Structure formats: C-alpha cells, structure tokens
C-alpha angles and dihedrals in degrees: 000000000000123000112222129198111241112248091235090071121082109230095217092052090044093051093047093048094049093047091053092043087052092050091050089056090048096251091150148107125228112241116245137233104072097250087067098039091117090058120089129192128199113259117234112274137173113246091228133020120268121247113251124176108254093222092053091049091048091048092053090051092048090054097056102081091051088048089052089051092045092055092047091051093053089046094059095048104090096180094053093046091051096046092044102044109030092062088065115100088222119127092196092056093046093053091049091049092049088056091050093050092046093054094041091053094047091046127256111277096190116087093210142018128211129211124194105184137175124205114204123208142178127205111228128221087264091057094250122142110239127185120236100181146311120244117207101175134049092358098189138209096035087131102039094047088062089054092047087058089054089050094052092050087057095050095045090053099044103031101030098033095231120157121231091255090053091049092050090058092061109024112066120209109270108201098163093133094052091046097049092045092047090053089055091048091049091052091048092053091054091059113101098235096033095140093064099029133094136212119247120213108201104206144173125265110259096009111200095187090062099137093060089058098038092056088057089048092048089050092054099042098085087060108033140006117261127208124187119204137163122217089259091053091051092053129101095044096307088126120038145154122258124216092277092041093264111162107239125193118201116223120197115197116170091335091307106125123201136162128228124194117240117225100181132018109209111196117213089161137029093083096116142026088257089068092063101061095119108092097239099038094109092051089049092049090053092046092052090049093051092054127095088238112117111251127217094225117010115219090255093053089048090053092048091060097060113127089236087084096060096077090040093055092049084073104089093213093056093039091056092054089064106030126051099153120136086246092053093113091049091050095047089050088062090064120099128206123284134190133196117237111272140129092266094054089046089055089051092053091050089060094051115011094170091060097069146059121205104215128196126211090234119106130218103073130270095070099106125098125212143191121342091356089069089067092055092048094048092049089054090049097045103034099040094045092236109186094227105082093113088054091066135047137179119249130191111259110241108231111212135189110240124226130200116255141168113237135203099203127203095255127040109262119255091245092060093151094051118098093204111131106237107220114185132189108241141177128202148224122209120209125193120197122214135177128204123186113198139183105239095212109049093012094237111168113234096185138351121184151135116273106195135281146269133206123199125183129188136186109277109263097032110119103207128054098196114135093202093052088054104248100088125089122203110240141167128227114249100201115220 
C-alpha cells in the first residue's frame, strides 16, 4: 500500500505547508553552534504514515512489559553483570561499573529506581518482528513522536481526504509523552519530601534535540518544579549531598543563594564516553548515584542495557534465567543470530558482507560497521592483536522490504523550484517505549507498562536510522 499525492496538489506548496505545520507542533531541532541557538529547523518527516501490520505492531507492544522485567532481572544479578561487563576492554563500561560497585557496597540510598526504556525493531522481508536493540538511558523522541502522529492526522485529512473516523481506524493513539511524564511524576510522588522537592534533568551542553526534552518539562511543570543542568553546570559545589544523602541543588538569584532538594534525576545524557568530557563529570555521576534521589535510570539499569547482553540473551539457556514471562517464546523469536569475533566469523563475512553488522558496545549511534568495511575492521582486530574483540560482535543484518514514501527532508531539496513529487524507497524501525518503577531494596515492582511508540524511516540503503545523526525520518504507523 503506497499513499500517493493527488495531482491537484502542488508539491512545493504541500512541502512548505507541512514544514510550517511541523514547526507549529514543535517537530524541530535547535541549530548549533551557540550563535544560532535561537534558530530552529524542521526535522525530517514522512508526508504520510507508513503501513505496518496491526498484528505485528500489537505483538511489539505486548513484548515491552516482559522486556522491562528482563532488564530489571539482569540489573539485580551482580555476578552476571560483573562476569559479562568487566571482561570488556572498555574504559567507559569499567567506570560505570565502578560507580555501581561503590554505591552497592555503601548501600543504596534511593528508595526506588525508574527505567524509561525503548525497544527497537525491524520487520524483516518475511514479515517477522526482529529486535535491533534495547535502550535503557536517554531514550529520545518520546515527546516528538506524539506530535508527528498529530501531523499525520492533518496530512491524511487534508491531502488524502480521509475522515476522522477513517483515520481513527488506522492511526492508534500515541500517548508516549503523557506516559513518560506520568512515570516521572509517579517516581517523584514516592520521594519522602516530594511536596518541597524538584526534578533534575541532567542534559548535554548545547542540546539540539531541545524540543523533545522541553515538552516533557512543560508537561511536568504544573505538578513539580523542573531544573535542567549539564555536568558542567552542576560542578563547583552547585550539586551536593545533605546529611541524609539528600541531593541538594544550589540556586543563585541576584546573589541570593538557596538550596532545593531533588526527588528524581532524569538523565538525557551520560550514555556514552562523549557525554563525560567535562573534567569532573565522573565525580558528579557518582555523587548523583550516591544520593537518595530516584534515578532514571539507576546505574544498574543503565549497565543492564549494554549491547553486550544481546548475543548472550540469544542463548536460550541464558535467556530463560532472566525471562519467565508467558510471552517469553515470542520475545526470544525476535532475536537474530550473533557471532563472536574470530577468524571463522571473519571468513563467514567475506562470503557475504551485506549479511552482517559489526556492532560496538558503545551507545549513542554511529558505532556500527556495515558491508565490506566490516572485513577491514575485523582484520585490524584479528591481525594486530587489538585488545577490543570482546567489545564488538557480529549481528545478522535484518533484510527489509522497502516501500515508497514521500519525504519532507531536513534541508530544502536542491530542485526547490521543481514541482516533481520526490518519492523515495524507505524502510522503517519501530520503537516501543516502556517504563518500570521498582523498589530498590526488595526489588518489588511498583509498575511495569508500555509507554507509547516511535516509528523512524530512512531512505532504503541507509544503514543507520538515527534522527540526530541525520539519516532517520520521523514517521507514524498506519495500521493495516
């Protein structure tokens, strides 16, 4: 099923209209560097939503609670975390693990921990749902994806002529922003001094994806005060621990200093080594974790989300140790094949380079290697005795069936004056958000639920679907 633009519409006018409507909904990035920070540009979007089989979409939703539980089960198994992660020649992982061990030995001060996750899938050419990865920290676009759904309701009505009732049959409600915000509020209300406390967003310097974060902030503000700070802004005693490990944020207004207690720390950074460039970032990360504030995520939930666990969980014996949900078989069937780095796996890649992805344990996008480049990378790892084989693994490349789509790309096309309708072949990646709220001591699960969805498309042949990196295009499932 391909949605075509009726010939009575002028493409240039349509593109301009949709860009402006997207901007009105906040579907935009802030320009960086700082001298352009007040300038915004429209994010790439599809003109119309992309068809997804309803049964596949529902299956992905049903799998999110057991995935949340699976991540939690891994996070509380100290021996498994230690054996799995400390063998990695990765300084970033080691530093995070050291924080985890320090806090565990001292005793957890926080009464609860919150996870806001996103599981990403592709639908292969045989119409099977296949998991790409699970993100356990700074899972982005939960706010903007809800806005894209609104955008596509507009384009379906005005450029496809569908009625509201017809649209409702195919476009499911996407309340990811509401659900993520509610998860943070629920965590905040469990904090002992919630009435006088605030939520702290720990963010990157010069954040371009600002609207996705601000929409969560605006949703929360009627209920709780929000503060945004980078690691640099938290340094020099601005964040500190009180006598009972309260997390105290110092505010300075016209030389009048005061401290406010923090109930929840929501990380929208700290997912890769690039997030720790400020000289005291690691000390600050430890201080935050030591506090009694509820962390989203806690250090153990972040560790449990490392890609290193993907190939391990594809072993059914290991998988069954951590997942005993009624949907366990369905979840396990979403896993693809994985291989360790060896001469035999290198020989396998040589025969079919397009059938594999070389994945790194690093987060943040742009770390995967594809095609012929895998061979060069493997040769360097195997022949030069590089001590980072365990930090990489081979994953089966998920072959998808492309579909035609109309795209509103980030920059205006070079043929701006042309009225040619630019159809592109695209494939898509479906993300399902989930949240889990857990008692730290006793590990009782307070809540475990879905939290909305995200669809990102990319031009067929592009390897990465990251919107921040420039290849991903925000989309909406059109359920058929």
